[in-house]
N, C-alpha and C positions, 0 to 999 in steps of 0.2 A: 702670379696672375696668369690664368689660362689664356690660350690663344684668342678665343672669341671675345672674352672680356677685354683683353689687351687691344684688339683691333677696334672695338667700339670706342674705347677710351682714347686711343691714338687718333682716330678719325675726328673725334670731338676736339682734341687738343689742337690739331692742325687747322681745323675749320674756324675755331674761335680765337686763334692767336692774333693779337693786335698787329696790324701791318706796319706800324711805325711807333716811335716813342711818343709822338703827339697824341696817339690814341690811348696812351696810359695816363695822360695828365688830367687832373680834376682841379678846377679852380675852387678854392675854399676861402672862407672869411678868416677863420682861425683854426689851426689844426687840432688844438686840444679841446675845442668846443664845436664839433661838427654838427651841422644841421642834419635832420633825417635824410634829406635828398643828397647832401654831400656824402654822408656815410654810405648810402645805398650805391652811389656812383663809384666810390672807391672799392666797395665790396664786389661790385660787378666786375671790375677790372682784375681784382685779385682772383676771383673765381675762374676767369678766363686765362690769366697769365701768371698767377702766383705773385703778382706785384702791381703796384700802382704808384703814381707820382702825383703829389699834390703841389699846388702853387698858391701862395698867399703873400700878403704884405707883412706878415708877422715874423720878425727875425728871432723873437724869443718865444719859446713854448714850453709847456710842462710835459716832458716826455712820458712820465708815468701816466698822466691823465690821457695823453694821446693813445698810449697802448691799451689802456683799459677799455676804450671805446671799441676795441677789436678783440676783447676777451683775453688780452695779454697781461699776465700777472707775475709769472715766474721769471724774474730777471736773472741773467747769468752774472754772478759776481766774478770779477777778475781784478788782479792786483793793480792794474793801471786805471781802473774805473774809479769814480768818486764814491763816497760813502752811500750815495743813493743808487749805485749800480749803473749810473750813466757815465759814459766816457766822453771826454772832450778830445776830438780828433783834430790835432793841430801840430805844427812843427814845434817840438819841445825836447829839451835835453832830458826831462824827466821820463821820456819814453824810452830812454836807454838804448837808442839806436833801432828800435823796432820800426819796420818800414812804414806802418800807418802814421807814425809820429814824425816822419820826415817828408820832404817834398819829392821823393823818388817815386817812380811808377810802381804799381802793385800788380802782379800777374793775376790771372783768373783764379778764383777760389770761391768756396763757400765759407761763411764765417764759422769759427769754432771747429775747424777740421782737426785740431789737436786735442779737443775735449774728449773725455771718456764717454762711453756709450750711454751712461746714465745721466749725462749732462749735454745731450744733443742740443745744438742751436737750431730751432725750427722756424724762428721768425726774427726779423731785424727791422729796426727803424733808423733812418738817418735824417737829420734835419740840418739844413744849411743856415748858419748864422752869418757867415761871411765867406764869399768865394775868393779864389786865388786871383792874382794879378792876371796871369794867363795860365791855361791848362787846367788840370784837375778834373778832366772829364771822366765819367763812369760809363762803362758798357755793361749791359745787363742781358742775361739770357735765362729763360725759364729752364730749370734743371729737368723738368718733366719732358720738355721738348728734346733736350739733349739725349735723354734716355731713349725716347722714341727713335731718334735718328740713328743712334748706335744699334738698337735692337733690330731696326729695319736693315741696317748694313750687314750685321752678323750677330745673331743671338748669343753666340759664344762669348762675345765681348761682355754681355751682361752677366753671364755666369761667372766669368773670371773676376769681374769687379764686385761681385756679390760675396766673394769669399771673405771670411772673417779676418784674414791676414793679408788682404790685398794691398793695403797701404799702412805703413808704420811710421809714426813720428818718433824719432829717437828721443831719449831723455835729454832734458836741458839742464846743464850744470850751472849752478849759481855759486856765489862766493862761499856759501855755507854748505855746499853739497848739491844734491839733486833738487832742482827747483821745480821740475815737472817730470813725472815718470814717463817711460816709454808707453805709447798708445798705439795699438794695432786695431784695425777695424776694416769693415767693408767700405767701398765707395757708395754703392747703392744698397739700401735696406728699406724695408716697409715697416712702418709703425703699426701697432695693434689695430688702429682705426683704418688701416689700408692705404694711408698716404705715403708717398715716396719721399725718402730722405736721401740727400746726397752729401757726401763728405769728400772734398777734393781741394787740391791746390796744384797749380802749375809750377810751383817752385821746384828747383832741382837740388837745392841745398836743404839740409835738415829734414829729409824725407827719404824713405826707403820703400821701393815697390817690391812686391813679391817676385822672386827671381825665377820666373818661368815665361815661356814664349807667349802663352795665352794672355798673361797680364801685360807684357810689353806691347803686344799687338793692340790690346784694348786701350791702353794709355796713349799710344800713338794715334789711334783713331780719334780720341777726344781732342788731342792737340791739333789734328788736321781740321776738325770742325771749328774749334775756337780760333784758329788762324785764318779761317775762310771769311768771305763776305756773306755771311749767312743772313737771309731775310728775317730770321728769328732773333737776331741780335739787335739790341736797341742802345743808342748812345744818348747820353744826357749830361749836360753841364749844369749842375745845380746852382741856382742863384739864391741870394738871401730870401728866406721865407719858403723855399721849396724843400721837399723831402721825399724819401722813398719808404714805402711800407711794403714788406715782402715776406714770403715764406722762405727766407734764406736762399734766394736764387743765386746763380753764378754771377759774379761781377768782378770787374777790375777797375783800375784807376790809372789815368795817365799822370806823368810827372807834371809839376807846376812850378811857377816862379813866385818868390816872396814868401813871407812867413805869416801872412794875415789870415789864411784860410782856416775856418773853424766850423766844424760840424759836431753835432751831438749824436751819439750812437747808443742805442739800447738793443740788447740781444736777449732773446727769450728762449726758454725751454718749451714754451707753449707754441702751438700753431695758431694762426689767425682763425678766429671763429666767424 
């Protein structure tokens, strides 16, 4: 993106960024059967911030039908999802200790950061069926805003994080050998349609950063932003019937108590249309 195009895009991003999580919320009757006005309101928030939060009284919803309303068809299959490609995010021994399936906090990340380039996660839906006894709050941040903050601070950060070997996820060994091969890739990349994609995790285990000063400085700058009280960071504790629709923005999750929390998650290779 050349400088003039970047500055115009940057100015629009900052000007249109919602001032609070409340500005992301749209009241709807039923998420998988949105009215034209509900759909337009959600799309408007996604256009501005790459995300929207809906609130309804419906604790059960058809996730595939919900996604189709936004042009989402290509579900990412993963071995912990159901046969329909939808994951039940709950405390479960079947999760084999993976953090989303525990009540432990989850650090900042974008979904599918371990996926190969041809299976990028570009959009994600979360629907709350049952909230936790206490805790389980999500923080959300538009990855395009983070890009702008980094580029304004030092354009060299963007160059370092756009290298094809900036972040590597080591292979994961299973009982029968390699369960997932090593995956190297950039943190920031642009899709053919010009949209920015971010691949990131704040985890310090099972991740390898490129061993040079430029990458270390850029990663440290991300950490500083995500540990700050940024006005571009939004916190929400999903209640039953609420959900998040987003173009795979940065998010985290606080720890929580009890084993009753249940969310449905759908992850897509498509971007919201």
